[in-house]
N, C-alpha and C positions, 0 to 999 in steps of 0.2 A: 398163598397168604403166609407172611412171615410169622415168626414166633411172637414178636412183640405185639403185633396187631391182634393176634389170638388172645394174648394175655389181657390186652386192653378191653377187648370185647367181653371177655369173661368177667372182668372186674365190673363192667357195667351191668352185666346180667345178674351177678350175685350181690351187687351193691357193696362189694368190699373195696372197690377202688377209692382213691382219695380225691376224686373229682368233687364229690358232694359232701364228704365227711371231713376233709382236712383242707389245707391250703392248696390252691391250684397255682402252681408256679413251676419253677425249674425242677422241683421234686416230683411233679406230676409226670405221668407217662409221656405226654407230649413234650413237656419241658426237658425231660431227660433225653428224649430223642433229638430235640433241637440242639441240645448241648453237644450231641454227637455229629449232627449234620445241620448246620445253620442255614444252608441254602435250600432247604426244603420249603418251597413256597406254600404248598398246601398246609403244612404243619403250622406255619405262621397264621394262615387264615383261620384254621381250626382253633388255635390258641386264643386269638383275638375275639373269635366268636364266643368261646366258652367264658372268657374273662368279662366280656360285656354282659353275658347272661347273668353271671354271678354278681355284677355291680362292683367289681374290684377296679375302681377307676384309676387308682395310682399304678397298679400293675398293668392295667390295660394301656395307660399312656406309655409305660415303659416298653410294652410289647410292640405297640405301634411305632414307637421311636426306633426300635431295633430293626423292624421290618422296613421302615422308610430309608434306613441307612443302607440296606442291602438291595432293595428293589424300588423301582418307581411304582407308586401306588395308583390304583385305578381311580376313576372319578367317584365310584360308589364308596370306596374305602375312605377317600379324603372327605367326602361329604359327611359320612358317619362320624369320622373323627372330629371335623370342624363343628358339627352340631353339638357333639358332647362337650367340647371345650367351650362353646358359646354359652351353654347352659351354666357352666361353672364360673364363667368370667363375670365378676360383678364390680371390681375396682378397676381404676384406670391402668394400673400396672399389669393386671391380668388381661385387659383389652389389648395392650401392646403385644403380649405373647400370642394372642389370637391373630393379630395382624402379621406377626412373623410367620405363624403357621400357614396363613393364607399365601404369603409370599413364596413359601416352599411348595405349596400345593400347585400354584399356577405354573411352576417351572417343570413339572413332570410331563404333563400332556396339555394340549390345547383343549380345555374343557369350558365351554360356555356357561354351564351351570355353576361351576366353581367361581368363575368371574362374576356372575350375577349375584351369587351368595356373598362374595367379597364386597361388592358395591352396596348391597342392601345392608350388610352388617356395618359398613362404615357410616351409613346414614344415622345410625344410633349414636354416633359421636359428634353429630353436627353442632351440638351445643358447646363443645370445647373450643379452645382457641385455634383458629385456622381450620375448623371442622368442615366448612363448606368447600374451601379450596382443596382439602384432602379428598372429599367425596368426588369432586369434579376430576381430580387427577386420576383417581382409580377408574372412573367411568371412561375417561379418555384412553387410558392404557387398555381397558377391556375392549373398547371398540377397535383399537388398533390391532389387538390380538385376535379377537374372534368376531368382530363386527360384520365381517363378510361371510360368516357361516350361513349356509343356505337355509337351514331349517331352524337353527337356534339363535342366530344373530339378531333377529327381530326383537326378541325379548329384551335384549340389552338396550337397543334403541328406545323401545317403549319405556323402559324403566328410567333411562336418562332423561327423556322428555318429561315424564311425570314429575321427576325430581325438580327440574328447572321450572316447570309450571307452578309447582308448590312454592318454590322460592319467590317467583314473580308475584303470585297472589298474596303472599305474606307481605311483600314489600309494598304492594299497592294498597293494602289495608291501612297502612300508617303513613303513606306518602301522598303529597298533594300533586295536582297536575303540574307537569313541568312548566316553569315560568319562562317568560320571554328571555330573561337574562341567561337562564340555563341553556335554552335552545341556542342562543347566539354564541355562547361559549362552546357548545357542541359543534356548531357550524364552523367556528374558527378552527377548531381542532381538525375537522374533516378537510377544511380548505388547505391546511398544511400538508395533509396526506395526499390530496390531489386526486382522489378517486371520484370521477364525475357521477357514477351511479349512486354512491353513498352520499355525495353532496346534494344531489337532487332529491334523494329520499329524505334526508333530514330537513331540507327546506320545506318539502311538502308536508312532513309531519308538523313542523312548527307553524306553518300557515293554516293547517287544519284546525289548530287550537287558538291561533292568533290572527284570524282572517281580517280583522279590522285595524291592523297595524300597518299604516302606509309605508313606513321605513323598511319593514321586513319584505314587503312586495317589491320595493325599489331595489333592495340588495339582490333579491332572487332574479329579478328581470335583468339587472346589470350583469349578473353572472352568466345568465343564458345568452345575453347579447354578445358578450366578449369571449366566452369560452365554448359553449356548445354550438351556437349559431345554427340550430336546426329550425327551419322556418315554422313548421307546424307546432313544435314545442314552444318556441319563442312567442309566437302570436297568441297561442292559447293562454299562456301565462299572463301576457299583457292584458288580454281581454278579461280574464278573471280578476285581475288587479283593479281595473277601473270599475268593474261591476261590484266589487266588495267595498271599495273606497272611492266612490265617484266624486267626492268633495275635494280630492287632492289633485291639484292641477299638474304636479310633477309627473304623476302616473300617466295622465293623458298625453303630456308632451313626449314621454318616452314611447308611448304606444304609437304616436304619429311618426316618430323617428324610426321605430322598428318596421312599421309598414312601408315607409319609404325605402329603408335599407333592403328589404326583401322584395321590392319592386311590386307592391300591391297596386292594383288599378287605381287611377286618379279619382274616379268616381267614388270608390269605397273609402278612400282617405278623406275626401270632402264630406262624405256622409258621417264618418266618425268624428270629424271636427264639429259638425252641427250638433251631434250628440253631446260633445264636450261643452258647448255653449249652454246647453240646457241641463248641465249636471248640478247646478246650484252651488257654485263656489262661495266660500265664506268671506272673502274680502275682494275689494275692487281690483287690487293689483293682480289677482289671479287671472282675471279676464285679459289684462294687458299681456301677461305672459303667454296665454294660449293663443291669442291673436298673433303675437310676434312669432311664435313657433310655426303657425300655419303660413304666415307671410314669408318666412324664411324658406319653407318648402316650395311655395309658389315661385319665389325668385330663382330657386335652383332649377326650375323647369324651363326658364326663359332663355332663349338664345339671343343674346344682346348684339350679336353681329348683324342681325336683321333689323331694319328700321322699324318694322311693325310686325306683330305676330299675334295670334290668338292668345298665347300664354301671357304676353306682355299686357294686353288689354285686361285679361283676367286678373293679373297682379295689381294693376292700377285700380280696377274696380274693387278689389278686396281691400286695398289701402283706404279708399274712400268709405267703404262700408265699415271698416274697423273704427275710423274716426267718428262716424255717425253713431255707431253702436255704443261706444264708450260715452259719448255725449248724452245720449238719450236713455238707453236701457240701464247702463251701469250707474250713471249719475243719479237717475231717478230712484234706484234701489238703495245705493250707499251714500247718497248726497255728495259724492265725489266721483270723478272719472277714473281715479286710480292711476292716472298718467299726468300728473301736474307739470312735468317737464316736457310733455309731448314727445316722448321717445319714438312713438310710431310715426309721427309726422316728420321727425328728424331723419329717421331711416328712409322714409319715402323721398325726402329731399335729397339725401345722398344717392339713392338709386337714380333719381332723375338727373342729377348733376354728373355723376361719375360714369354711370352705365348707359344712360340715354342721351347724354349731352344736351339736356333740356334745362339750362340754367334759369330761364324765365319761370318755369314751373317751380323750380326749387326756391326762387325768391318769393313767389307767391305763398308757398308753404311756410317759409320762415316769417313772412309778414304776419301770417295767421297765428304762428306760434307766439310771437311777441305780443299780440293783442290779448292773449290769454293769461296775462299777469306775469309773464316771464321777462318783461323789459327791464326790470329793476335788478336783474342778476347779471353780473359781469361774465360769468362762465358761458351764459347763453349767447351773449353778443360775440364773445371770442370764438365760440363754436361756429357761428354764422360767418364771422370774418375769415376763419380758416378755410371754410368751404368756398367763399368768394376768392380767397387768395389762390386756391388750388385750381378752380374751374371758372372763375369769373374774371373781372378786370379791376384795375386800380381805382377807377372812378367809383364803382360800387363798394369797394373796400373802404375808401375814404368816407363815403356817405354813411356806411354802417357804423364806423368808429365815431363819427360826429354824433350820431344818434345815441350811441352807447354812452358817450361822455355826458350827454344831457340827461339820460334816463337812469343810469346805474346808481344804485344807492348802497350796495354792500361793499364793493371794492372799487371805487371810482379811480383810485390812484393807478391801479393796474391797467385799466382801460386807457387812461391818459398817457401812460408810458408807451403802450402799443401804438397809439395815434402819433405820438412824437417820433417814434422809431420809424413808422411808415413815411412820414414827411421828411425825415432826415435822409432817407435812402432814395425816395422817388419824387418828393414834392418840390415845388418851386418855392421862391422866397415868399410869395403871397400865401401859398398854402401853409408854409411854416409859421408865418406870423399869425394867420388865422387860428392854427392849431394851438400855438402858445397862449394866445389871448383866451381862447375857449377853455383850455385846461386850467389856466390860472383862475379865471372867474369861477369855474365849477369847484375847484379845490378850496377856494376861499369860502364859498357858501357851505361846503361840507364841513370845514373846520369850525365855522361859526355855529352850525347846528350841533356839532359834537361838543363844543364848549357849553352851549346851553343845556344840553343833555347832562353833561358832567355836573354843572351847577345844580340842576334839578335833583340829580341823584345825591349830591352832597347835602342838599337841603332836606331831602327825605331821610337821609341817614342821621342828620342832626335832630330832626323831629323825633325819630325813633329813640335817640338817646335821651331827649328831653322827656318823652313819654315814660321811658324806663325809670328816669329819675323821679318823675312825678308819682309813679306807682310806688316806688320805694318810700318816698316821703309820706304818701297816703297811708301805707301800711304802718309806718312808724307812728303817725298821728293817731291812727285808729287804735293801735295797741296802747298808746298813752291815755287816750280817752277812756278806754275800758278800765284801765287801772285806776284812773281818777274817779270814775263812777263807782267802782267797787269800794274805794275808800270813803266816798260820801255816804253810801248806803250803810256802811259800818258805823259811821258817826251818828247817823240818824237813829239807828237801832239802839245805840248806847244812850242817846238822849231820852228816848221813849222809856227805856228801862229805869232811868233815874227819877222820872216824874210820872206817877200813875194816879188817876183820879177820874172825875166825871168827864173831863175833856179827853182823856185817853180812851174812855168807853165810846164816846161819840166819834172820836177820830177813826175808829175801826169801821164805822158805817159810811165814811166819806169815800166816794169813788175816786180812785187814783188814776184811772185810764179812761180814754175816750175811744169812740169808734174810729176805725182807721180812715174812714172816708171824710172825716171833718178836717179839712185842710186849713181853715182859717184859725185864728187865735181865740174863738168864742166857743164855749161849751154848748152842746145841744140843749134845747129848751128843757127836756126831761131831766138832764143832769143838773141844770141850774136849779131846778126845784128841789132836788135832793140836797144840793149844797147849801142853799139859803135856809132850808129847813133845819140845818144844824144850829143856826143862830136864832131860831125862833121866828123866822119870817117866811115860813112856808105858805104857799098859796093853796087854794082849794084843790081838792083831789080831782084829777081828770077822769072823765068816763072812759070806758074801754074803747079803744080804737084799734085799727089793724096793727099799728106799731106796738101798742101795748099787748095785743094778743100774741104778736110775734115774740115779744120779750118774755111773756109767760110761757110760750111754747119752748123757748130756749132755756128756761131755768132748769129743765131736766138734765141739761148737759153741764151745768155748773159743777156738779159733784164728780164728773168723770175725771179720773186721774190723768195727768199729763203723761203721754207716752213719748219718751225721748227717742230720737232717731239713732239707730245703730249704724255707725259709719262703716262697720265691717260688711254691711249689706248694700253698700253703694252700687255695686255692680249689678244688682238685681232690682234696683229701685230707681224710679223716675220722680222728678219734682214737677208737680202740676200747679199752675198759677193762673191768675187773671180770670178766675171763675166768678160767677155772679154771687154776691153776698146773699141773695134771696133764694139760692138753690135749696130746695127741700130734699132731705135725705141724700146728701152728697155721696155717702157710701154706696147706696143702691144705684144711683145714677151713674157714677163713675165705674162701678163694677161691670154694669151692662156695657159700657163703652169700651173698657180695656180688656174684657174677656176675649175679644176677637184676636188679641195679640198673644195670648197664652194664659195659663192658669194663674190667677191672682191669689197671692198668699194673704195680703192684708192691705187695706186702704185706711190711711190715717189722716182724716181731715183735721185742720187746725181751727179751734174755736177760741174766742176771746174769753175773759174771765166771766163775762155776762152770758156766755153760751151762744154767742152769735158767730156764725161761720165767717171766717176771715178771707175766703176766696182762694185758698191754696191748700194743698195736701200732698202726702207722700203715697205713692202706689208701689207696693212691693210684690214682685213676681216670684214664682218658684224657680225659674230658669233665667239665665242671663240673656239668652237669645230673645226671650219674650220682652225684656226691658229694651233691648235694641230695636225691636220691631215697634214698640210703643212710641219711640221717638218720631215715627212717621205720622203720628196724629197731631204733631205740633201745628198750631194755627187753625185747627179744626174748630168750626163755629159750634159752640154749645150754649144754648139758651140766649142766642143773640150776641155772644161775645167770643172772640177768638181765644181758644184755650192754648196756653203756652205749656209745652212739654219739653223738659230739658233733663240732661243727665244729673244725677244726684252727686254733686262734687262739693267737698269741703273747701271753700275759698280761702280759709286760713292756711291750708296746706298747699293749695293751688291758686295763688292770687292772680296768675295770668290767664286763668281759664276763661274762655269766652263762650257765652251762651248764644250770642248772635250767630246764626248758622249760615248766613249769606255772605258772599264775597264782598270785601271792602276795597278791592283793588280794581284796576282797569280790566274790563272784559270786553274785548272788541266784537264779540258776537252777540252782545246783549245791549238793548236800548233802554234808556231812562226817559219816560214820558211824563210831563207835568202839564197842568192846566186842564185836566180831564173834568168833565162834569161829574158830580157826585152820583148821578143816576146811571152812569155808564157801567155796563156789566162786562164780565169777562168775555162772554160770547160776542157782544157787540164790538169790543176792541179787537178780538181775534179776526172778525170779518174784515176789519180795516187793515190789519197787519199782514194777513196771509196773502194779500195780493202782491207782496214784494218778496216773498220767499216762504220757506217752510218754517212754521212757528213750532218750536219745541215746548215752550212753556210761557205762561203769562201769570204775573203775580200783581194783584191790586194791593196797594199799600193801605192799611187801615190803622186806626188808633186802637188803644187798648179795649175800647168798648165795641170794636168791630165796625165803626163808621168809616166810610171811605174818605181819603184825604186828597183825592184828585190826582194821585200819582200811581205809576205802574212801571213794572220791569217786563220787557218782552225779550225772550231768548230765541235767536235764530240758530240754524244749524251751522252756519259758518260766518266768517267775517265779511265776505263779499256781500251776502244777502243783507246783513245788518247795515253795511255802508250804503247800499242801494236804498234801503228803507229810510235812512236818515235824510237822504237827498229828497225823497219823494214825500215824506210825511211831515217834516218840520214845517210848522206854520199852517198845517191843515186844520180845518174847522170841523169839530165834532159836536153836534148838538148846540150850535151857537157859541161854542168855546174854542178859542184858538189854542192848539196844543203846541208844546215845545218838545222836540225829540233830539236826543243826543246819545252818543256812545256812553254806556254806563261806566262812570269813574267816580264813585262816591268820595266826598271829602273826608279828610281825617277826622275821626271822632275825638272831640275835645273832652278832657277830663274836667270834672266840676271844680269850682273855685275852692281853694284851700282856706280853712278858717284862720283868721288872724290871731296871732299870739296875744295873750293877755286879756282876751275878751270874755273868757269864762269866769263866772263868779262862783261862789261857794255852792249856790243852789242851781246853777245852770249846767246843762249837759253840752259838750262840744257839738258843733254842727255836724250832722251825719253826712258822710260821703256816699252819695247815691250810687246804686249799681247801674247795670246796663239797661234795665227795664223800668227806670223811673224812681220816684221817691219811696223812701221807706215809711214805716209807720210814724205818725206824728208823735213827737216826744213832749211830755208835759213837765212843767216844774212841779216839784213836790211841796211847794209853799203855797198857802192860800192866796187867792187872787187879790183879796183886799190888802194883804200885806205887800203883794207885788206892786200895787198902785202907789203905796206909801214909800216904798224903798227908793225908787228912782223914777220920777215922772218923766224924765227926759228920754230914758232908754226906751226902745221899741221892741216889742216881742216879735220874734221871728220863728214861725213854725211852732208856736207854743213854748218857746224857750226865752226866758228873760235874760238879757245880756247887758252888762255894765258898759259904760262908755270906755273907750280905749284909755289905757293908762298913759299919762303924760311923761312919766319918768320910767327909768329902767328898773326901779325898785318894785318888788311885788306889793300889791295892795294889802293893807292890814286886815287880818282875818277878823270878821265880826264876831261879837260875843254870842255864844250859843244860848238859845232860849227854849224854855219848855213849853208844853201846851198851855199851861196856865198863864205864862207871860204873853203868849199870842192872844189869849182870850181877853186879858186886861187891856191890851193895846187896842183891840178892835172895838170893845165896848165903850171906850172913851170916845171913839169916833161916832 
């Protein structure tokens, strides 16, 4: 034992050393000894241990720094040092110093625990900018350095995996399921890289979440067909595609092609085709496509070098079955075969003519094609002509072109040119003359028809212009009449204010309006009693009758304030009219009727000044969709009358708005029937009409009171059925009535006559322009009837309006002198 160690131990025993009483540093025994021999490893350890026990962190950091400069530190020393520094690091600048210390630590030895501590400490800074990338970088470096450590490398892998799982779970909490567009972008990215395994994997992930997207299946199958070409993988994907999206014909066609490409047994392919026919495609053309794909497959199996074979007979049988299937099964379901141009029969004819040299069969097929409504199209005749030209003879070519000239209606000039070209090259003089004469006659008829059509179109355009001008004039006259009426009302009020007396009091009791239903110029009997009573000639009081009781019941509504319609709510309101005047409690009745369309906010029936229901009202809903649904109740019979339901539209702002909901133009699939007995019902008429085609709708025409007019419209599914029904039903006898049937083509609706200028007097209101649903409310003169009879005995009242005789000169008539109520009384009492 050396001298110094003895002194040091002695100082410990007697408590005189400066370990515990003074500073522990370079003045300490160990510090003094290290100043003499700096490479004493054990003295460094003892000094660090003592400084750590004393809590001298600044001097402890300095001691560790000096030792690390001289020696590589062990894993234990570094971990102690790092843990002490981590405790003191609170700010970002201090965290950077800890990162630097970790970088120094991992360079001394390969220490898995230091790397693990480094990675775990970096997770604490994940919230800073680039924090996640920094953590991943440290983990990647750690795995590179010590990931293969047999006993301790596993801990790093586990920590890295837990970190990534935590990141993934956090992202999934706030993220939605990847959408189709995102998957497609991912697929495009992987397609550029070209890794088959990754491409297949991303396709499978996308399909797992979007299994009902046919286009995604189609792209996947196309990739497998063109790139991987593995039979089991390809056929499995096609099978899953048609099972997930059986309604998509393209997937079935690709499946059949893939099975043929991988040489699947013929029986299995035929069985798969039968499944496709039962898949329930959504349109008729899909069945045409699947049949064409199967027929192409059967054609490729045939060896046409042999005159006859089992495969050829199967092909012909399939062609015949396809034509019959489209005619019966598909046409019955969709009301059309889906193959109006007969493409399957055209392909059959080409196979017979080109591959089987059977031109006679090809001609039979083309004759059948033309009888299916294709004879009017030039391209169909030219297709047949080209087939005859290639595989037939000149005689049949000439015959086909002559028929084409006679039948073609779309491009007859083209067919005529082809016929003349044929005769110019191969025909005799007689053939040329016959062709020229036939084409000239045909083109002359065509030009005549086109001229008539052009005249008709010009006439229709002119009529439209005239109608537009009439509407414009009607709006101007209506505006002028309103202005004149407003001025007359102002003049009358002024006269009443100037002369007040006993006549003014009685004048207030005189009724000024009549019931809407009184269309003639005579007041109802009860109103006449009131009016004559004003002049002392009232008759005896009538006993109570139903009409009087109704009037008494309606007096409770007289005091109801008028509710003006709010035009801002037009989108949630419908206008209901043509209701019975005798309807009791229209609010209750209509609410029960319209509640099936949605929640009703308010029903505003319109009453006269006498409290009588006027037969129309406004129905306001909570939602716009309810108002739209309510329009479907139009023409519904309510208490024996068809109820009219129309959108609530301000015609002053929309003068061209039409309430009439049915078409007023030519409809080739709809029939107009007249002469029906009034007792004929919709069911009886349907029994007559359905024998000639599928009837979609029947509408019996009625008047405003719901009584039949002996007219009807019958809608068929297509034009051909309607044309057939016209031929068979026109002139038919129904219940001893001979009916007339024609294609629906309503005549143009005429505007009402315009009022003549100069006919309105001071007390007359201009004649009203009636709307699309008939006359408006009867308008009355505001002058007593006795005075009307005295003023102009020659003039005739029309709709309750007194009109003067037309002026003979261009000068306006002299305005009569205004009279007060007293003047009227004196004049009448003299009579």
